[in-house]
C-alpha positions as CSV (number, residue, x, y, z in Angstrom):
1,M,0.0,0.0,0.0
2,L,1.3,3.4,-0.9
3,P,1.2,6.5,1.4
4,D,-1.4,9.1,0.7
5,K,-0.6,12.3,-1.3
6,S,0.2,14.4,1.8
7,F,3.2,12.1,2.6
8,Y,4.8,13.0,-0.8
9,Q,4.2,16.7,-0.4
10,K,6.9,16.6,2.4
11,F,9.5,15.9,-0.3
12,K,8.3,18.4,-2.9
13,C,11.0,20.8,-4.0
14,V,10.1,24.3,-3.0
15,T,13.2,26.1,-4.2
16,N,13.3,27.4,-7.7
17,Y,15.6,25.4,-10.0
18,T,17.7,28.4,-10.9
19,T,18.5,29.2,-7.2
20,R,19.3,25.7,-6.0
21,K,22.8,24.7,-5.0
22,N,24.5,22.1,-7.1
23,V,24.7,18.9,-4.9
24,V,26.0,15.6,-6.1
25,G,25.4,12.7,-3.8
26,F,26.2,9.0,-3.0
27,A,23.9,7.0,-0.7
28,G,24.7,3.4,-0.3
29,R,27.0,0.7,1.1
30,F,30.7,1.6,1.0
31,S,31.9,-1.4,-1.0
32,K,33.8,-1.9,-4.2
33,E,30.7,-3.1,-6.2
34,K,28.8,0.1,-5.3
35,G,31.5,2.4,-6.8
36,V,32.0,4.7,-3.8
37,I,35.8,4.9,-4.4
38,K,35.3,5.9,-8.0
39,F,32.8,8.5,-6.8
40,V,35.2,9.9,-4.3
41,E,38.1,9.9,-6.9
42,S,35.9,11.8,-9.4
43,I,35.4,14.7,-7.0
44,P,38.6,16.6,-8.1
45,L,37.6,16.2,-11.7
46,V,34.2,17.6,-11.1
47,L,35.6,20.5,-9.1
48,S,38.1,21.3,-11.9
49,H,35.1,22.1,-14.1
50,M,32.6,23.5,-11.6
51,K,33.6,25.2,-8.4
52,N,30.1,25.7,-7.0
53,V,29.4,22.0,-6.3
54,R,28.8,20.3,-2.9
55,F,29.1,16.6,-2.3
56,L,27.0,14.6,0.0
57,I,28.1,11.1,0.9
58,I,25.9,8.9,3.0
59,G,26.6,5.3,3.9
60,D,28.7,2.8,5.8
61,G,30.6,-0.4,5.0
62,S,34.0,-2.1,4.6
63,L,35.5,0.8,2.7
64,K,34.5,3.5,5.1
65,E,38.1,4.2,6.3
66,E,39.4,4.3,2.8
67,V,36.7,6.7,1.8
68,I,37.5,9.0,4.7
69,K,41.2,8.8,3.9
70,K,40.7,9.7,0.3
71,L,38.5,12.6,1.3
72,E,41.1,14.0,3.7
73,T,43.9,14.0,1.1
């Protein structure tokens, strides 16, 4: 059973598209098959083309320490 329409209204985007911040995200298990390391390694490439981007990384897993280490360097 799906929630009623009022549930989805909580997630409705209320900010105009032209004024939103650029956010790129990863949400998932920190494991090789999910590609989290590739995602982290791509951050400098993205930032070399666009300076006004924020990155949001959510998750946990066996590669957590490696992800943190790569983000700190």
